[in-house]
C-alpha positions as CSV (number, residue, x, y, z in Angstrom):
1,M,-0.1,-0.4,-0.2
2,E,1.7,3.8,-1.0
3,R,1.1,6.7,1.3
4,V,1.4,10.0,0.3
5,Q,1.4,13.2,2.3
6,Y,-1.2,15.4,2.1
7,A,0.3,18.5,0.6
8,N,-2.6,20.4,-1.1
9,R,-6.5,19.7,-2.0
10,R,-7.5,17.7,-5.2
11,P,-10.5,18.0,-6.6
12,M,-13.4,15.3,-6.0
13,A,-13.0,13.2,-9.6
14,A,-9.1,13.2,-8.1
15,N,-9.6,11.8,-5.1
16,A,-11.8,9.0,-6.6
17,G,-11.1,5.6,-5.5
18,R,-8.5,6.1,-2.9
19,A,-9.5,6.5,0.7
20,T,-8.2,8.6,3.4
21,T,-6.9,9.1,7.3
22,G,-6.8,13.1,8.1
23,R,-4.1,14.4,6.0
24,E,-2.8,10.9,4.7
25,Y,-3.9,10.0,1.2
26,I,-4.3,6.3,0.9
27,Y,-3.9,4.4,-3.1
28,G,-6.2,1.1,-3.1
29,N,-9.1,-0.1,-3.0
30,T,-9.5,-1.3,0.3
31,V,-9.1,0.8,3.7
32,P,-6.7,-0.7,6.9
33,D,-7.7,-0.6,9.9
34,I,-7.7,2.2,11.4
35,K,-9.2,1.5,14.2
36,R,-6.3,-0.8,15.4
37,E,-3.7,2.3,14.2
38,L,-5.5,4.3,16.4
39,D,-5.3,2.0,19.6
40,E,-1.4,1.8,18.9
41,A,-1.5,5.4,19.2
42,P,0.2,6.1,22.6
43,R,-1.3,7.4,25.3
44,K,-1.0,10.2,27.7
45,K,0.7,8.9,30.8
46,L,-1.6,9.4,33.9
47,S,-0.6,11.8,37.6
48,A,0.0,9.6,40.3
49,T,-2.9,10.5,42.2
50,T,-4.8,9.6,39.5
51,R,-2.8,5.8,39.5
52,K,-3.6,6.0,42.5
53,N,-7.6,6.0,42.7
54,R,-7.6,4.1,39.6
55,E,-6.6,0.9,42.1
56,K,-8.5,2.4,44.7
57,A,-11.5,1.6,43.1
58,K,-10.0,-1.7,41.8
59,H,-10.1,-3.4,45.1
60,M,-12.8,-4.0,47.4
61,N,-12.2,-3.9,51.3
62,L,-14.3,-5.6,54.1
63,P,-16.5,-3.1,55.2
64,Y,-17.5,-2.4,51.4
65,V,-17.9,-6.5,51.1
66,M,-20.3,-5.9,54.5
67,F,-22.3,-3.1,53.5
68,L,-23.3,-5.0,49.8
69,I,-24.0,-8.3,51.9
70,A,-25.9,-6.5,54.1
71,A,-28.0,-4.5,51.3
72,M,-28.2,-7.8,48.8
73,A,-30.0,-9.3,52.4
74,M,-32.1,-6.6,52.8
75,A,-33.7,-6.6,49.1
76,I,-34.2,-10.2,49.8
77,V,-36.2,-9.1,52.9
78,M,-38.1,-6.6,51.6
79,L,-38.7,-8.7,47.9
80,T,-39.7,-11.5,50.0
81,G,-42.1,-9.7,52.2
82,Y,-43.5,-8.0,49.1
83,I,-44.2,-11.4,47.3
84,R,-45.9,-12.5,50.5
85,A,-48.2,-9.5,50.6
86,N,-48.8,-10.3,46.8
87,A,-49.3,-13.5,46.9
88,E,-52.2,-12.5,50.1
89,V,-53.8,-10.1,48.0
90,V,-54.1,-12.1,45.3
91,N,-55.9,-14.6,47.8
92,S,-58.2,-12.6,49.2
93,V,-59.4,-11.0,45.7
94,E,-60.0,-15.1,44.9
95,R,-62.0,-15.0,48.3
96,I,-64.2,-11.9,47.6
97,A,-65.1,-12.9,44.5
98,S,-66.1,-16.3,46.1
99,L,-67.9,-15.2,48.4
100,E,-69.9,-12.8,45.9
101,S,-70.7,-15.7,43.5
102,Q,-72.5,-17.8,46.6
103,Y,-74.3,-13.8,48.0
104,L,-75.7,-14.5,43.8
105,N,-76.4,-17.5,43.9
106,L,-78.3,-17.6,47.9
107,K,-80.5,-14.3,46.7
108,A,-81.2,-15.8,43.2
109,D,-82.7,-18.5,45.3
110,N,-84.3,-16.4,47.6
111,D,-85.8,-14.5,45.2
112,E,-87.1,-17.2,44.0
113,E,-88.3,-18.9,46.9
114,Y,-90.1,-15.4,48.2
115,S,-91.7,-15.1,44.7
116,R,-93.1,-19.3,44.5
117,I,-94.8,-18.1,48.3
118,V,-96.3,-15.0,47.2
119,N,-97.7,-16.7,43.3
120,S,-99.0,-19.7,45.4
121,V,-101.3,-17.2,48.4
122,D,-104.6,-16.8,46.1
123,L,-106.5,-14.2,48.3
124,N,-110.3,-15.3,47.5
125,E,-109.5,-18.5,49.4
126,V,-108.0,-16.6,52.2
127,K,-111.0,-14.4,52.4
128,R,-112.9,-17.7,51.6
129,I,-111.8,-18.8,54.3
130,A,-111.8,-16.0,56.8
131,Q,-115.6,-15.5,55.9
132,E,-116.9,-18.7,56.0
133,E,-114.7,-20.7,58.0
134,L,-113.6,-18.9,61.1
135,G,-116.7,-16.1,60.8
136,M,-115.1,-12.8,60.2
137,H,-117.1,-10.3,58.0
138,Y,-115.8,-6.3,57.0
139,A,-116.0,-3.3,59.7
140,T,-119.6,-1.9,59.5
141,E,-120.1,2.0,60.1
142,G,-120.2,2.6,63.8
143,Q,-117.5,0.2,64.6
144,I,-114.9,2.4,63.3
145,V,-113.3,4.8,65.5
146,K,-110.8,7.5,64.8
147,Y,-108.4,8.8,67.6
148,T,-106.7,11.9,67.4
149,D,-103.0,11.8,67.8
150,E,-102.1,15.3,69.4
151,I,-98.7,14.6,70.6
152,G,-97.6,13.4,67.0
153,D,-96.6,9.2,69.0
154,Y,-98.4,6.8,68.7
155,V,-101.4,5.6,70.7
156,K,-101.6,2.6,73.3
157,Q,-105.1,1.1,74.1
158,Y,-105.1,-0.1,77.8
159,S,-108.7,-0.9,77.9
160,D,-111.5,-1.8,76.1
161,I,-113.5,1.5,74.1
162,D,-117.3,1.4,74.6
């Protein structure tokens, strides 16, 4: 591969078929691995303080490890508690749904039984039995006594009224 030092700019048509890397022209149809060349570039020297700080950061001391273990244990306890609470909520919701289903079934049965009882009563038969078998009859005009309540409370009858 042939390299030519960058001297002056050429028009775009003159650069056809050539790759450039900043200050050099590279002739040919392949481009070299520029990244490899950049990695091999000399590095800036680090100060002593920076090197010491980086060395300290690489090593974990006992208090730091103990702190990480305690934090992990605390996270495990909290997550376990959260999972238990979540499971209790799910169980409670399922229990409530089951009880609601039972309630709706009982209510439907109760309404059905009430309708059956109400529909089974024949009021004409009740009237016939009351008048013929028990001797009951409608009240006449003189049998009805009306009282006025002055206090706004209820009236109790302690003895027979003439």
